[in-house]
C-alpha positions in Angstrom: 0.0 0.0 0.0 2.9 2.4 0.6 4.0 2.2 -3.0 0.7 3.4 -4.1 0.7 6.3 -1.7 4.3 7.1 -2.9 3.1 7.0 -6.5 0.2 9.3 -5.8 2.5 11.9 -4.1 5.0 11.7 -6.9 2.2 12.2 -9.5 0.8 15.2 -7.5 4.3 16.8 -7.3 4.8 16.3 -11.1 1.4 17.8 -11.9 2.0 20.7 -9.7 5.5 21.2 -11.2 4.0 21.1 -14.7 1.5 23.8 -13.8 4.1 25.8 -12.0 2.5 25.3 -8.6 4.9 24.9 -5.6 5.1 22.0 -3.5 4.9 23.1 0.2 7.3 20.3 1.3 10.1 21.3 -0.9 9.4 24.9 -2.1 10.4 23.9 -5.6 8.9 25.6 -8.6 9.3 24.3 -12.0 9.9 26.7 -14.8 8.0 26.5 -18.1 10.5 25.6 -20.7 8.0 25.1 -23.6 9.3 26.9 -26.7 7.0 27.3 -29.9 8.6 27.7 -33.2 7.5 27.1 -36.9 9.6 25.4 -39.5 7.3 26.5 -42.3 9.7 29.1 -43.4 12.6 26.6 -44.0 10.9 24.0 -46.2 7.6 22.8 -47.6 5.7 21.4 -44.7 2.6 20.9 -46.7 3.7 17.4 -47.7 4.1 14.4 -45.5 7.5 12.8 -44.7 6.5 9.8 -47.0 5.9 12.2 -49.8 9.1 14.0 -49.0 10.9 10.7 -49.2 9.3 10.0 -52.5 10.5 13.3 -54.1 13.9 12.7 -52.7 14.1 9.3 -54.3 13.0 10.9 -57.7 15.7 13.5 -57.2 18.3 10.7 -56.7 16.9 9.0 -59.8 17.6 12.2 -61.9 20.9 12.7 -60.3 21.9 9.3 -61.8 20.5 10.3 -65.2 22.5 13.5 -65.1 25.6 11.7 -64.0 25.2 9.3 -67.0 24.3 12.3 -69.4 25.1 15.8 -68.4 23.0 17.2 -71.3 19.8 15.4 -70.3 17.3 18.3 -70.6 14.3 16.2 -69.1 16.5 15.2 -66.0 17.3 18.8 -65.2 13.6 20.0 -65.8 12.1 17.2 -63.6 14.9 17.4 -60.9 14.1 21.2 -60.7 10.6 20.6 -60.3 11.0 18.1 -57.4 13.4 20.5 -55.7 10.7 23.2 -56.0 8.0 20.9 -54.5 10.4 20.4 -51.5 10.9 24.1 -51.2 14.5 24.1 -52.3 14.1 26.8 -54.9 17.9 27.7 -55.2 18.6 24.3 -56.3 15.4 24.3 -58.6 16.7 27.6 -60.2 20.2 26.1 -60.8 18.5 23.1 -62.5 16.2 25.4 -64.6 19.2 27.5 -65.6 21.2 24.5 -66.8 18.1 23.2 -68.8 17.9 26.5 -70.6 21.5 26.4 -71.4 20.8 22.9 -73.1 17.5 24.2 -74.8 16.6 27.8 -74.5 13.2 27.5 -76.0 11.4 25.6 -73.4 8.4 27.6 -72.2 7.7 25.5 -69.2 11.2 25.9 -67.8 10.8 29.7 -68.0 7.5 29.4 -66.3 8.8 27.1 -63.4 11.8 29.2 -62.9 9.5 32.2 -62.5 7.6 30.5 -59.9 10.7 29.6 -57.9 12.2 33.2 -58.3 8.9 34.6 -57.1 9.5 32.6 -53.8 12.5 34.9 -53.3 10.8 38.1 -54.1 12.9 38.3 -57.5 9.7 39.7 -58.8 11.0 41.5 -61.8 13.0 38.6 -62.9 10.1 36.2 -62.4 7.9 38.5 -64.6 10.6 38.4 -67.2 10.5 34.7 -67.2 6.7 34.6 -67.4 6.9 37.0 -70.3 9.4 34.7 -72.1 7.2 31.7 -71.4 4.3 33.6 -72.9 6.2 34.5 -76.0 7.1 30.8 -76.4 3.4 30.0 -76.4 2.7 29.3 -72.8 -0.8 31.0 -72.3 -0.9 30.4 -68.5 2.3 32.3 -68.2 0.8 35.4 -69.9 -2.2 35.2 -67.7 -0.1 35.0 -64.6 2.0 37.9 -65.9 -1.0 40.0 -66.6 -2.5 39.4 -63.1 0.8 39.8 -61.1 3.3 41.9 -63.1 1.4 45.2 -63.7 3.9 47.3 -61.9 6.8 46.1 -64.2 4.9 46.8 -67.5 7.5 49.5 -68.5 10.6 47.5 -67.6 9.0 44.4 -69.4 8.2 46.4 -72.6 11.8 47.8 -72.9 13.8 44.9 -71.6 15.4 42.7 -74.3 14.9 39.1 -73.7 18.5 38.3 -74.1 19.0 39.8 -70.6 16.6 37.2 -69.0 18.9 35.1 -66.7 
């Protein structure tokens, strides 16, 4: 019976300590050390860990394809898309840049690069990419540019597309 009483007393002390109440026998007060933080700003938390692992596996697959053929346009485009889905937009932009050096007339690459650039507030650069994607026939890029790039109309009308990087 004494073990049960000791357990009850310990449980009461722990409960009191957790709520910040003091125990009259020891005058001990537990400090609240709970810290709240958000990792949302570090990477895409919209996807589950299982989905994150699937995307990482796809990236590894495209890494192997690129290792075998460094001019594989599709591998760079797809790996960039998977990086972007994981919230790794710097890596995505690098892959889109490489894809555009291989084939500079890929509207979807300009469009995807614009979306990744927009994540970093490279708004003018993103709008230039949307403009280029629209010129290459990607209608959704033109619609998005019209909706989001109004304040850059002058810059977009005077900037040569050769400057798009």
